[in-house]
N, C-alpha and C positions, 0 to 999 in steps of 0.2 A: 504492501500500500503506500510506503513509503516514497517511492519513484514514479508512481499517480503522483504524490502531492510533486514532488519535483516538477514534475515538467507540466503541469498545472502551474505552478508558481511562475516555475522560468521559459520553456518555452510552449508553452501553448500560444500564448498571441506575439512571436517569436521569426522569425528567419523563417524561412522553410529548409528543409537537407537538399544537398547539390546532388546530382546521379551522375557522374561520368563512365565513357567504357574507356578503356585505352588498351593498345594493344599486348599478347602477350608476349612477358620478356620486357616491360617499361621495365625501369627498373625504380628502384623502392623507394630514392630519392625524388625520384620527378614526380610519385603521386601527393595525395594532397594529405598533412602532417594529420594526423591522430583520427584519418579516415577510417572505416569498416572496408577489408577488397574481400570480394569474393572473385574466388578466381574460377571461370569457366575455363572450355576446353580452347578456345585461340582471344583469348579476352581476361580482360582484368575488368570488374565494375567496381566502384566505390560509390559510396555516402560517407559524405560528413556534414558538418552544421559550421554556418559561421561565428562564431567567437560569442558565444552573449556577455564577455566582460565586457567588447568594445559597445555592445548595445546600454551596457548598463552607464555609460562613460559618459552618455549622452544627456544633457538637462530635462526633464521635463517640460511638457509646453508651460508656460504661463498662463492663466487664467483671463 
């Protein structure tokens, strides 16, 4: 349940994940940092999220 609360608090209204497809054999250094990598027969699929700490540094809108 704690993971659902974290998602609700930090991610629900945040940026969407980025999905990308890379050729098999792409060096790990060229893949997005901290991405989930799914290895397929001929490609790599990465799923990553923008850094939410950067989003928190933006000042809230003034009323």
